[in-house]
N, C-alpha and C positions, 0 to 999 in steps of 0.2 A: 220514489214516485212523487211524494208530496212536494219536494222542492224543485221538481223539473216542470216549470211552468212556461218556458219560452222555447223557441226552436233551438237557440244556442245552448240552453241548459240541457235539453234533450240530447243534443249531439255530444255535449261534454259527458253526460252520464253513460251513453253508449260507448264512447272512447274509454272511459274509466273501466267499464266492464271488459272491453277488449284487452286493455293493458294489464288487467289483473284477473285472469281467468281462474286463479287459485282461490279467489275470494268467493265464498258462498253468499247467497242472497237470502235474507229473511223477508218474506213477502206475506201480506195479509191474505186470508182466504178470499177468493174471488178478486184477486188483484186486477184481473182483466177489466173489471168494472171501471177502473180508473181510465181505461182506454176507450170507453164508449161514451158517446155523446147522447144524452137524453134531451131531446128537443123540448119536451114539455117542461122539464126541470129548468132548462136555460131560460125559457120564457118566464117562468115563475120567479126565477132569480132576478131578472131584469125588472119585472113588475115590482118586486119587493124593494129593490134598490132605488127605483125611480118613483115609487108610490103612484104609478100610473099603469094601467093595463097594457102589456106589450102583446100585440096580436100579429105583428108582421112576421114575415118569413125569417127564420134564423139565417144569418148571413154566412156563418162558418159551421156547417154541421159536421165537418170532419174532426177527428180527434187529434189533438196535438201530441198526445202521448202514445199513439198507436205504434210508432217505430220502436219504443222501448218494449212494449209487449211482444211485438214481432221478434225482436232480437232475443228476448228471454225464451220464447217458445222454440226458437231455432237452435239455441246454444245451451240451454239449461234443461235439467230434468228435476222433477219433484222428488227429493230424497226423503223428506219426512212430512207427512200430511199435517195440515193445520189441525189443531185440537184445542180443547178448552184449557188443558194444562200448559200449553205454550201460547196462551192468549190469542188463539186463532191465527197464528202465524205458521207458515210452512217454510221448510229449509229447501232451497233450490241450489243445486250444484251443476257445474259445467259438465258437458258431455265428455270432454277430453281430459279432465284431470281426475286422477284416482286419489281419493281421500282415505286416510287411515281410519279404521273403526275403533 
């Protein structure tokens, strides 16, 4: 999720998940937050970077990463809940692959 910052990178990441369904995913708790756009946070970010208050409408309120979250929700299931002992990461496995225990 961290390195998928462009449309092309998002598409590559989804293709990688499609090509390797046997690979499980380690995702932080509330990984869906990466797929949401906080308009107030975006304005604050632009304000900090430009050192000038940004009060205009945000031009792109849609999330670039939403397709990744949609794909994970459709094709993976949470196998192990995020917990303190695993640094708040959860283990997600695909719905169609049976993993040995």
